[in-house]
N, C-alpha and C positions, 0 to 999 in steps of 0.2 A: 504493499499499499503506499501511496506516495504521501499522502496526508492521512493523519488519526487524530480525531478530536474525541476526549472522552471527559464525560460530565462538565462541559465548557459551560460557565457563566459570566456575565458580564454586567454590571450597572451602570446607571446615568451617574455622573458626578453629582453629589451632592443630594438628589432625592432619593436614591436608593433603589429606584424601580429598575427591573431586570430588561435589559436589551437582549441579552441570550439567557437562558436558563436550562442548566442540565444537558446542554447539547451533545448528542451522540453520534458520530458519524465516520466514516472511512471512504476514501477514494482510491480508486486504482491507477496505476501508471499507464501511460500510453493512451489517455482517454482525453477528449473534451468534454468537460461537465459543465452545463449550464447551473449555477446556482442563481434561483429564480424566485422572486416575490416583490410584493408591493413596495413602494417607498417608505421608509423607515421600519423595516422590520429585521434591520440588523445586518444587512449583508455586507456593508463597508465596514462596520464594527469587526464583523468576524475576520474579513479581508486584512484588516489592519493588524489584529491580533496574531493571525498567520505569519504576517511579516515582522513581529516583533515590535511593532509602532505602539501598540497597546497591550497592557497586561491584564489578562484574565482575573476576575474576583475569585474564581477556582476552575479546578479542571485542568487538563494537560492537553498540549498541542504537539504533535511530532510531525516533522516533514522528513520524508526518507528516512525516519528512524530516529531524527535528531531533534532536540528539545530547542524553543526558540533561542537563538543566538548567532554568534558569527558563523558557526558551521550550517546551521539552517540557511541563514540570510544568503549565503553564497550559493545556494541551490535555487533562489527564487528569484526571478525577474517581474518586478510589479509594476502595472500601470494605473495610477491613480485616477480617479473620476474627473480630476481639473489638473490643468497644465502646471507643472509646478517649476519648470524652468525660468531662468532670468529672462525677461522679453528682449533686452538688450544684447542677449547673445546671439552670434551668428550659428548658422546650421553646422559649418566646419569646425565651430568651438566645441559644440555639444558632441561632435564625434571623437575629438580629442579627449574629451572629457571621459566619456565611457570607454575609450581604448585605454586611458589611463587607469581609469576606478575599477574596472572588471575584467579579469585575467580571459573570461570566457566570451569576450565581445568580438564578434565576427564583422570588422570594419567593411571588409569587401563587399559583404552581403547588404549592408546598410546603404553603402555607396550606389551599389547596383539599383537597389530598390528606388533610391531618392533619384538617380539619372533617368530611371522609368518613367518617373512622375514628373520630370524636368524641375526639380526643386533645387533652386539657385543655393549652392553651398555657402556662399559669400553672404546670402540674405539674413537680416535679422530676423528673430521671430517676431517681433512686434510689428514686421510690415507684411507678415504673411496671413491669409485669411485663417478662420478658426478651423475650418476643415483640414486644411493643409498643415496648420500647427499639430492638429491632433495625429495627422498621418504621420509627421516626423516623430512625435512622441513614441507613436506605436511601432515605426520601423526601428527605433533603437532598442525599445524592449525586446522587441521579437529577434531581434540579431543578436541576442545574448544566447549560448548554449547552454541553457538553465534545465533543471529537473522539473521544476514548477513554475508556470507561468500565471499570475494573477492579473486578470484584466477587469478594472471597475468601470461598468458602464462604457465599453470602448466604442459604443456605435450612437450614443445618446449624443444630440443636438447637431448630428451632420446630415448631409444630403444623402438620397439614396443612392447615388453613384459611388459616393465616399463609403457609404455601408459596404456595398459590393466589394470595393477595393480592400477595405479592413478584414472582412472575411476570407477573400483569398490570400490575403498575407498571414493571417491565422493559420489557415491550413497548410500553407506552403513552407513555413518556418519552424516547424517542431519536430524533433526527432521521435520514433515510435517509442521510446524509451521515457519519454516527458509528458507532462499531463497539463492541461491548460484550464483553468476555472473562470469562467465568464459570467460575472454579475450584470444582470439586466431585468429590466420589466417589459422590454421589446422582443417579445417570445417569438412572434412571427418571423423576424428577420434572422434570427440566429438558429432557429431550433432544428434547420436542415443540416448544419454543422455538427450537431451535438450527438454524442455516444451515450452520455448519462445525464439523467437531471435531478436537482433536489428542488422542491418547491418549500420554501422557508416562510413560515407565517409570523405573525406579530409575537413578540415575546420570544423571538429565536427558536421557536421549535420547527421542527421537520413535518411537515403536513404530507407529503408524499415523496418519494424517489424512486429511481428505477433505470432500465435501459430504454431510451426514447424510442427507439424503433419498436420494441416489443409493445410498450405501452400503447404506442400508436394503432399497431396492428390490433392488439386487444380491443382497445376502445373504438376503433374505427374513425377516431377524429385527430385533430393536430394537437400538440401539447399547448399550443395559444387556446384553444377551444375550453381544454381540459383547465387550463390556469384560470381563465375568465369564470368559469363554473366555480370553482373551488375557492376564488376570492370575491365571489360577486359580493358586491355592496348592496344591501337592503336597508332602505331608511327606515328608522322608528316609525311604529305606527301601522307598517305595511305587512 
């Protein structure tokens, strides 16, 4: 298993309200997994705990057998929901940064994809469109030779053509012994590339999980249709 979470809990600071409570699940290597749930259910909190950016209130996390720390962090390539780079940096400076910071960074791979998209390596991030900035960040993240890729809302806020490119990039740039976890509420756009899925409800509980193809075949519906039924909003009094 590439990821194991045991009795994992996390609370909002100050209020004591649980974001995640006694979460137990494991994910296999060599798979693309959709971590799917409504906004506010704890997906990003879980991703940050896997990265070691947040500390759980209780429970344990193991990435490829390692507890959170330098060893596990070296195995993870993380795409946060928001762009975190200095907007005054040039694209080629980001390539230098990743090459210096990550021993597993495949610079030639990143340069090839940026050339395909005609991204000017001398351009500053602040001069690029939002969609292009997100492509640059994804290219950098997927050009690492990591064991676990954590992609937090990689297609939110970009146009349909950019979504297609992002999904192709994800499919073409990870090795068979690595896994990718994609968090999103845009199920219809990503479900065709998913091997496994996890539906996460409010309070950080696993509502449903399984093999994406097997569930679609059994139910005769898309994951998006099933998701809409599971998380259907019913106003009070109806």
